[in-house]
C-alpha positions in Angstrom: -3.6 4.1 2.9 -3.3 5.5 -0.6 -0.5 3.1 -1.4 -2.8 0.2 -0.7 -5.9 1.6 -2.5 -3.9 2.5 -5.6 -2.3 -0.9 -5.6 -5.6 -2.7 -5.2 -7.2 -0.9 -8.1 -4.3 -1.0 -10.4 -3.4 -4.7 -9.9 -6.4 -5.8 -11.9 -4.9 -4.3 -15.1 -1.6 -6.1 -14.9 -1.1 -9.6 -16.4 1.0 -10.5 -13.3 -0.9 -9.0 -10.3 1.4 -10.6 -7.7 4.5 -9.0 -9.2 2.6 -5.8 -9.8 1.6 -5.5 -6.1 5.2 -6.0 -5.0 6.6 -3.5 -7.5 3.9 -0.8 -7.2 3.6 -0.9 -3.4 7.4 -0.7 -3.1 7.6 2.3 -5.4 4.6 4.1 -3.8 5.7 3.5 -0.2 9.4 4.3 -0.6 8.7 7.7 -2.0 6.6 8.7 1.0 9.7 9.3 3.2 9.9 12.8 1.7 6.7 13.7 3.5 8.2 12.7 6.8 11.5 14.6 6.3 13.2 11.2 5.8 13.8 11.2 2.1 17.5 10.3 2.7 16.8 7.8 5.5 14.9 4.9 4.2 15.6 2.8 7.3 14.4 5.6 9.6 11.2 6.0 7.5 10.6 2.2 7.6 11.0 2.2 11.4 8.6 5.1 11.7 5.9 3.3 9.7 6.4 0.0 11.4 6.0 1.8 14.8 2.9 3.6 13.7 1.2 0.4 12.5 2.1 -1.3 15.8 0.3 1.4 17.9 -3.4 0.3 18.4 -4.9 3.7 18.2 -3.0 4.6 15.0 -3.8 1.1 13.5 -7.5 1.8 14.2 -7.1 5.1 12.4 -5.4 3.4 9.5 -8.1 0.8 9.2 -10.8 3.5 9.2 -8.9 5.7 6.7 -8.4 2.7 4.4 -12.2 1.9 4.4 -12.9 5.6 3.7 -10.4 5.5 0.8 -11.9 2.5 -0.8 -15.4 4.1 -0.4 -14.3 7.4 -1.9 -12.7 5.8 -4.9 -15.7 3.6 -5.6 -18.0 6.6 -5.3 -15.9 8.7 -7.6 -15.9 5.9 -10.2 -19.6 5.6 -10.0 -19.9 9.4 -10.2 -18.2 9.3 -13.6 -20.4 6.5 -14.9 -18.7 3.2 -13.9 -21.2 0.5 -13.0 -21.3 0.2 -9.2 -20.7 -3.6 -9.6 -17.4 -2.7 -11.3 -16.4 0.2 -9.0 -14.9 -1.9 -6.3 -11.5 -3.4 -6.0 -10.0 -6.6 -4.5 -9.1 -5.0 -1.2 -5.6 -4.9 0.0 -4.9 -3.6 3.5 -1.8 -1.4 4.0 -0.7 -3.3 7.1 -0.8 -6.6 5.3 1.1 -5.1 2.3 3.6 -3.5 4.8 4.1 -6.9 6.5 4.8 -8.5 3.1 7.2 -5.7 2.2 9.0 -6.1 5.5 9.2 -9.9 5.2 11.3 -9.5 2.1 14.0 -7.3 3.7 16.3 -10.0 5.1 16.2 -12.2 1.9 16.4 -9.5 -0.7 18.0 -6.6 1.0 16.4 -3.5 2.5 14.9 -1.9 -0.5 14.3 -4.8 -2.9 11.7 -7.1 -1.3 9.8 -7.4 -4.6 12.4 -9.9 -5.8 11.6 -12.1 -2.8 7.9 -12.5 -3.8 8.4 -13.2 -7.4 
């Protein structure tokens, strides 16, 4: 969820948002394996995340957490003086970003999908 929210907010500040989304999401998601004890097993980490997204109950939890994440960031920005009209982001959903990330594996290799979307 945090990978998607940070990608959504930060993409607006890059002159090439599509490239940024691919690069940033890849960087953010591929470092997460350490929290699963899979820092040396990228394929295992990817399988775990793909399986989690495919489980309906876990997907519902992901959807809810993503909405909460966007709301929390927007509230925090408003809390420090950002105009509420400017506190939102173009929303990206982690499952959609994950699907794009996965789609690039065959063409570009397991850990270099960003080249496929440029």
